[in-house]
N, C-alpha and C positions, 0 to 999 in steps of 0.2 A: 504493500500500500504506500509506503513511504521509504525512500532510499536517499541517504545523505552521503556525499562523497567529498572528503577533504575540505570541509567547510571551515573557513577562516573569517574572523571578524576582529577588528581592532577599533579602539576608541583612542584617537590620538596616537601616542607612542605605545599604548598598552595593548598587547595582543591578548584578547579575551578568549577567543576560540582558535585552537592551533591544529587544524586538520582533523576535524571530527568525521568519523565514518560510523554510520548507523543504519540498520535495516529494521523496519517495523512491518509485521505482517497484519492482514486484516484480523480483527478480533483479539490481537495481542495487547496486553498491558505491559508497557515498558516503563520502569521507574528509574529516574535519574537521581542518584544520591551523590553527596559530596558536601564539603564545607561551603559556607557562604563565600561568594566570589570565585567559585570554581568554573562558572560559565553556564550553569543549568538554565537560568532564566533567559540569558542572551540566546542560547540555542533555540529555545521555544519561540522567542520573538523573531528570530531569523526564519524559522520554518513558516511562521504566519506572515512574513514579509513586513513586520513592524519595524525591523531593522534591515538596512541594506547589507547584503553579503559582500565581503571584499573579494573572496575567492572560493571556489568549490561550487557544488551543485546540489540542489534539492529536487528530487524527482517525486512526483505524485502520480500514482497509477489510477486508472479508471477500471470499471467493471470488466472491460474487455482485455485488460492486462497491458494496454499501451501506457507509456509513461510520458508525463509532461514535465519539462524543466521549468519549475516555478520561479527560478532565479533569473530566467531570461528577461532582460529589461523590456522586451516587447510584450510580455505576458499581461493579461487582463487581471490586475491585482484583485479587483472586487469579485471576479468569478472564482478565483482561487480561495479567497476568504469565505466564500459561501460553502466551500467544501471542507474547510478547516475551522473548527470551533476552538475558542480559547477562553479559559476562565482563570482569573487572577485571584490572589489572596484578598485583595480589596474587591468587594462584591460588585461595585460599579452599577448597581441598580438605579434606575431613574426614580428619584424620590417622589416626584409629582405624579407618577403613574401607579396604578394598582398592580398587584402581582400579576394578574391576568393580562393587563395591558402591557406590562414589561415583556411578557412572553409572545404576545401577538404582534408587537411592533415590527420586528425585523422580518418575519416571514411575509407580512403584507407589504412592507415598504421595499424590501430588498429582494425577497424571494418570489414575488409575484403570486403569492397564495391568497385565495379569497379570505375575507374576514371570517366567514363561517367555518371554513376548513381550518384556518389558523386557530380559531377559538376551540374547536373540537380537539385538535391535537394538543393545545396548551392545557386544557382541562385534564386530558389523559396523562400528560407528563406530570402535572401537579399531583395527580392521584398516585402516580408511580413513585414520586419522591416524598409521599406522605403529607402533602400540603393542600389537598383538595379543598379543605375548609378555609383556606387562606386566600382564595382567588380574588376576593374583593378587598383584601387588606392592603395597607401601604407598607413599604419596606421598613419605615422607622418603627413600626409596631411589632416587628419580628425579631427573634433572637438572632445572634450571629450565625448559628448553625442553620436556622431556617432561611436566612438571607442567602447563605452559600448554596443551599439546595435549590433555591429559586434561580440563582445564577447558573447552576448546572442545567436546570430544566430549560432556561432561556437559550443556552448554547445548543441543547439538543433539539430545540424547536426548529432549528434550521436544518435538521437532519444531516449533520456532518458525517463525513467519512473518516475523518481524523479529529480527535479531541485532545487538545493540549491543556494540561492543568498545571498551573504555576504556584506551588506552595499553597494550595487552597485551604489547608487546615492551619496555617501558621498563625492566623489572627484569632483563632477560636479557643475558647476554654476547653481544656482537655476532655471534659464531660460531653462536649458537643462534637468532638472529632469523629467519633464512631458513626454518628448518623449521616455524616457527609460521605465517609468512606464506604458505607454500605451501598450508597447510590453508585459509586464508582465500580464496586464489585459487580453490580448487575449489568454493566455496560458490555462485558465480554460477550454475552449471549446475543447482543445486537450486531455483532460483527464490526463494531467501531474500533478502530485502532486508537489506543490511548497512550499518550506519552506524558508522564507525570513527574515533575520535579517535586521531591518530597523529603522531609526530615523524619517522616514516620517509618522507622525501620521495621516495625512489626507488620505494617501494611505491605511494605515492599517485599518482605519475606513471604507473607501468606497469600497475597493476592496478585502478585505480578508474574508474568511469564519470563521476563528478562529484566535483570538489574544491571545498570551501567554506573560505575563509579567514576566521577570526574574529579580531576585535580589539575589546577593550573591550566585550564582550558583544553585539556585532553581527556579522552576516555582511557583511563589507566587500565581498567579491567571490566569485562562484560561477560555475562553468562547467566544461567538459570539461578534463581535465588538460593537454592540449597547448596550449590557449589560456591557461589560468591560469599555467602554468609558463613558457611561451615568450613570451607577450605580455600580462603583467598590466596591467590598466587603471588600477588604483588605486596611487598611490605607496606606500601602506602595505604592500600586497601585495608590491610590488617590493623594498622595503626588507627585509621579512622573508625573502623567498627569497634575497636577496643574501647572507645569513649562511651559507647552505648551499653557496654557490658559491665562497666564499673559501678 
């Protein structure tokens, strides 16, 4: 679904991504772990074209298996972003719109979906994330966990093929983290490719198909969670994971 080759990104003289290679299959959950500043968020922003790539290529496949170079400067950025959803740790909900209106806005304005169809899908998504009774509520009346679940539902309302999640539990009380991650666990069955930057090691271990450890802008080690967590091959991976075992 997603193939990244030798991706590089610098801000001024600071090289943040140093030749990233990554392949994500349909329905896979790939967790990016690593210390703050390792490049996880920048990688997600480059995939969604929120940052200009300096070098390398991001390929996005369609249902027929043909790949499109989304880093080509001639690409229709809006068309690509309709295929890729992204959710940040800041919920970014529109405060003047109800929960239902937040979900309906993008499909009707950018996706060409009728208001009736968008409303039907939005209500189904709210039911899926356990917030069917909050459709008419406004964001400021919701808890952080509820707002983040609305943000996830809003991203899913565009029926993305790839979903990028950038530290979506970092701003939440620990008691609310589980309810958000439960929604993410359920996405695998939809065939959506999920790439998630996270500090939640238990989630990365239990719910991901692939874990990639980033350090200094590089993927130092990548593999299935049981291998990476139980038998890391690189000493930098082992040292990072040791912090969570202390």
